[in-house]
C-alpha positions as CSV (number, residue, x, y, z in Angstrom):
1,M,27.1,-14.3,40.4
2,A,25.7,-16.5,37.6
3,D,22.4,-14.7,37.6
4,S,24.2,-11.3,37.3
5,I,25.6,-12.3,33.9
6,W,22.2,-11.4,32.3
7,T,22.8,-7.7,32.9
8,A,25.7,-7.9,30.4
9,V,23.7,-10.2,28.1
10,S,20.8,-7.7,27.9
11,G,23.2,-4.9,27.2
12,A,24.8,-6.8,24.3
13,V,21.4,-7.8,22.9
14,A,20.2,-4.1,23.1
15,Q,23.2,-2.8,21.3
16,A,22.9,-5.5,18.6
17,R,19.5,-4.2,17.8
18,N,20.7,-0.7,17.9
19,V,23.3,-1.6,15.3
20,E,20.6,-2.9,13.1
21,V,18.6,0.4,13.3
22,I,21.8,2.4,12.5
23,A,22.7,0.2,9.6
24,N,19.2,0.6,8.1
25,N,19.6,4.4,8.4
26,L,23.0,4.3,6.6
27,A,21.5,2.1,3.9
28,N,18.9,4.7,3.2
29,A,21.2,7.7,3.3
30,D,20.5,8.3,-0.4
31,T,16.8,7.4,-0.4
32,V,14.6,10.3,-1.4
33,A,12.6,11.7,1.6
34,F,13.7,8.9,4.0
35,K,13.2,9.7,7.7
36,K,15.7,8.1,10.0
37,D,14.8,5.9,13.0
38,A,16.2,6.2,16.5
39,P,16.0,3.7,19.3
40,T,14.6,4.1,22.8
41,F,16.1,2.2,25.7
42,R,14.6,1.3,29.1
43,E,16.4,0.1,32.2
44,Y,14.4,-2.7,33.7
45,L,14.7,-3.4,37.4
46,A,12.6,-6.5,38.1
47,A,12.3,-5.7,41.8
48,A,10.5,-2.5,41.0
49,E,7.8,-4.4,39.1
50,R,7.3,-7.1,41.8
51,E,3.8,-7.3,43.1
52,M,3.8,-6.6,46.8
53,G,1.6,-8.9,48.8
54,S,1.4,-10.7,52.1
55,I,4.4,-12.8,53.1
56,E,3.6,-16.4,54.0
57,V,5.1,-17.3,57.4
58,P,7.6,-20.1,56.9
59,R,7.1,-23.3,58.9
60,A,10.9,-24.0,59.2
61,P,13.5,-21.9,61.0
62,I,13.2,-18.3,59.7
63,K,16.1,-16.9,57.6
64,D,16.7,-13.2,56.6
65,K,15.6,-13.9,52.9
66,D,12.2,-15.2,54.1
67,F,11.1,-11.7,55.0
68,Y,11.7,-10.5,51.4
69,P,11.8,-13.3,48.9
70,L,13.4,-11.9,45.8
71,D,12.9,-14.9,43.5
72,G,15.4,-13.5,41.0
73,K,13.4,-10.2,40.7
74,D,16.2,-8.0,41.9
75,K,18.1,-8.3,38.7
76,A,18.7,-5.1,36.5
77,M,18.8,-5.2,32.8
78,V,18.4,-2.9,29.8
79,I,16.1,-3.4,26.8
80,M,15.6,-1.6,23.5
81,E,12.0,-0.8,24.0
82,S,11.1,0.6,20.6
83,T,12.2,3.0,17.8
84,Y,10.8,6.3,16.8
85,T,11.0,8.2,13.5
86,N,12.9,11.5,13.3
87,F,10.8,13.8,11.1
88,R,13.5,16.4,10.7
89,Q,13.3,18.2,7.3
90,G,15.7,16.8,4.8
91,N,17.7,19.1,2.4
92,L,16.0,20.2,-0.8
93,R,17.8,19.4,-4.1
94,V,16.8,21.0,-7.4
95,T,16.3,18.5,-10.2
96,Y,14.2,20.5,-12.7
97,S,12.2,17.4,-13.4
98,P,8.5,18.3,-14.1
99,L,7.2,15.4,-11.9
100,D,9.5,16.0,-8.9
101,I,8.1,17.8,-5.9
102,A,9.3,18.3,-2.3
103,L,7.2,19.1,0.8
104,D,8.8,22.0,2.7
105,G,7.1,21.7,6.1
106,P,5.4,19.0,8.2
107,G,2.9,17.8,5.5
108,F,2.4,14.4,3.8
109,L,1.0,13.5,0.4
110,E,-2.2,11.3,0.4
111,V,-1.8,8.2,-1.7
112,N,-4.0,5.3,-2.5
113,T,-2.6,1.8,-1.8
114,P,-4.1,-1.7,-1.9
115,A,-4.5,-1.4,1.9
116,G,-6.2,1.9,1.8
117,I,-5.1,5.6,2.0
118,R,-1.6,6.1,3.3
119,Y,0.8,9.0,3.6
120,T,4.2,9.7,2.1
121,R,6.7,12.5,1.6
122,L,8.3,10.8,-1.4
123,G,7.9,13.3,-4.2
124,S,9.5,11.5,-7.1
125,L,6.3,11.1,-9.1
126,K,5.7,9.6,-12.5
127,M,2.9,9.1,-15.0
128,A,1.4,5.6,-15.1
129,A,0.4,3.8,-18.4
130,D,-3.2,4.8,-17.8
131,G,-2.4,8.5,-17.3
132,R,-2.6,8.6,-13.5
133,L,-0.1,10.5,-11.4
134,V,1.6,7.9,-9.2
135,T,4.5,7.5,-6.8
136,G,7.6,5.5,-7.7
137,E,5.9,2.4,-6.2
138,G,2.8,2.9,-8.3
139,H,0.5,4.3,-5.7
140,A,-2.0,6.8,-7.0
141,V,-1.5,10.3,-5.8
142,L,-4.8,11.8,-4.6
143,A,-6.3,15.3,-5.1
144,T,-8.0,17.1,-2.4
145,E,-11.6,16.1,-1.6
146,L,-12.8,19.5,-2.5
147,V,-12.4,19.9,-6.2
148,R,-12.8,23.3,-7.9
149,I,-15.5,23.3,-10.6
150,A,-14.4,26.5,-12.3
151,S,-11.9,29.3,-11.7
152,T,-14.6,31.9,-11.8
153,S,-18.4,31.8,-11.7
154,I,-20.7,33.6,-14.1
155,D,-21.9,36.1,-11.5
156,G,-18.3,36.7,-10.3
157,R,-18.8,35.0,-6.9
158,P,-16.0,32.7,-5.5
159,P,-15.8,29.3,-7.2
160,Q,-18.0,26.5,-5.9
161,E,-16.7,23.3,-4.4
162,K,-18.0,19.8,-4.0
163,S,-16.9,16.6,-2.3
164,P,-16.8,13.5,-4.6
165,P,-17.6,10.3,-2.7
166,P,-15.3,7.5,-4.1
167,V,-11.5,7.6,-3.7
168,A,-11.1,6.8,-7.4
169,S,-12.6,10.2,-8.3
170,R,-9.6,11.8,-6.5
171,F,-7.1,10.2,-8.9
172,I,-5.1,12.8,-10.9
173,N,-5.3,11.8,-14.6
174,W,-3.0,13.5,-17.0
175,R,-4.0,11.5,-20.2
176,D,-5.9,14.4,-21.8
177,H,-3.5,17.1,-20.8
178,G,-0.6,17.5,-23.2
179,A,0.7,20.9,-22.0
180,M,3.6,21.4,-19.7
181,I,2.9,20.6,-16.1
182,S,3.4,23.2,-13.4
183,I,2.7,22.9,-9.7
184,S,2.2,25.9,-7.3
185,E,3.4,26.0,-3.7
186,S,-0.2,25.4,-2.6
187,G,-0.2,22.1,-4.6
188,E,-2.4,23.3,-7.5
189,I,-1.5,21.4,-10.7
190,F,-1.8,23.3,-14.0
191,A,-1.7,22.2,-17.6
192,G,-0.7,25.4,-19.2
193,D,-3.2,27.9,-17.7
194,T,-5.8,25.2,-16.9
195,L,-6.2,24.0,-13.3
196,V,-6.3,20.2,-13.4
197,A,-6.3,19.3,-9.7
198,K,-4.9,20.2,-6.3
199,L,-2.6,17.8,-4.5
200,S,-3.9,16.6,-1.1
201,V,-1.3,17.6,1.3
202,I,-2.1,16.5,4.9
203,E,-0.8,17.7,8.3
204,F,-1.3,15.8,11.5
205,S,-1.7,17.0,15.1
206,N,1.1,14.7,16.2
207,R,3.4,13.2,13.6
208,N,5.0,10.9,16.2
209,L,1.8,8.8,16.2
210,L,2.4,7.8,12.6
211,R,3.8,4.3,11.9
212,K,6.2,3.3,9.2
213,I,4.9,0.5,7.0
214,G,7.7,0.3,4.4
215,G,8.1,1.8,1.0
216,S,8.3,5.3,2.4
217,L,4.7,5.0,3.5
218,F,3.2,5.9,6.9
219,E,0.0,4.8,8.5
220,N,-2.1,6.8,10.9
221,G,-3.1,4.2,13.5
222,D,-4.6,6.6,16.1
223,K,-8.1,8.0,15.4
224,N,-7.4,10.8,17.8
225,N,-4.4,12.0,15.6
226,I,-6.4,14.6,13.7
227,L,-5.4,15.3,10.1
228,K,-6.2,18.4,8.1
229,Q,-5.4,20.1,4.9
230,A,-1.9,21.5,5.2
231,T,-1.4,25.2,6.1
232,S,2.3,25.2,7.1
233,T,3.6,23.1,4.1
234,A,4.8,24.5,0.8
235,V,5.0,22.3,-2.4
236,K,8.3,22.9,-4.2
237,H,8.1,22.0,-7.9
238,G,11.2,20.5,-9.7
239,V,12.8,19.8,-6.3
240,I,13.1,16.6,-4.2
241,E,13.7,16.2,-0.5
242,T,16.8,14.2,0.3
243,S,17.1,11.8,3.2
244,N,17.5,13.4,6.7
245,V,20.2,10.8,7.6
246,N,23.6,12.4,8.3
247,P,26.1,9.7,7.4
248,I,28.9,11.1,9.6
249,E,26.5,11.2,12.6
250,E,25.3,7.7,11.9
251,M,28.9,6.3,11.5
252,A,29.8,7.9,14.9
253,N,26.6,6.2,16.4
254,L,27.6,2.9,14.8
255,I,31.2,3.1,16.3
256,K,29.7,3.9,19.7
257,A,27.2,1.0,19.6
258,N,29.9,-1.4,18.5
259,R,32.2,-0.4,21.3
260,I,29.4,-0.8,24.0
261,F,28.6,-4.2,22.5
262,E,32.3,-5.2,22.8
263,L,32.4,-4.0,26.4
264,N,29.5,-6.2,27.3
265,L,31.2,-9.2,25.6
266,K,34.3,-8.5,27.7
267,V,32.1,-8.5,30.8
268,L,30.6,-11.9,29.8
269,K,34.1,-13.3,29.2
270,T,35.2,-12.0,32.7
271,Y,32.1,-13.7,34.3
272,G,33.0,-17.0,32.5
273,E,36.6,-16.8,33.8
274,L,35.5,-16.1,37.3
275,K,33.0,-19.0,37.2
276,T,35.7,-21.5,36.3
277,S,38.3,-20.1,38.7
278,D,38.6,-21.0,42.4
279,L,37.3,-17.5,43.3
280,G,34.0,-18.3,41.5
281,K,33.6,-21.5,43.5
282,L,33.6,-19.7,46.9
């Protein structure tokens, strides 16, 4: 009976972690472009993971348990194995701010951080002191690797493109452009009628392989998760994407998690009472 108490303990621990995840979602219900997290649980049956091998013949009188030594491996428990990010599109809110953009679709903005290139959907941009276009955290927003040289060539052929090598050459500098900024749905940034740059909007073959690293940033930790220039994402200018957290839904999840946690505590209390009673001593 004493060993069975860990089933309730594991349930309480799993729900405590679940409450932490839900609380973080609620805390970011008003965070621009925030994507909620959801837990994954796994029921763990130790006997199922027991390595089967030859049974050593006992040298004392044989008992039933000698034919299948459990060694405590028959106990069931539950664990919160991990969390995953829900990439459901958030609502779009019009702000009319010239440096606000929202990504309508599965794409991400490429930004430069001290740890290298990372990806974000946070579209509340600003102009840094040196004229660069940056995120609210100060990470430089990158232009596409293919930079257009001219809108039209002399002989009327399509514009040429080239690939600049360093990341710094992809910074979007607004210092020399005093005209009103406008951004097309394809991510092209104009100063008046002059094309300045094109935002690098990236789509992945599997968004679920992206890993949150804080500050609304994501990291692509799988080299097989192919990224490409976005084809299914539209850039909305003067608009921001709100958090995809539904506060009512999260409050319901929080109440549910707390009730399950309380039920596990009641089970623990019952085990304690049985252990100290005459019935538990039988």
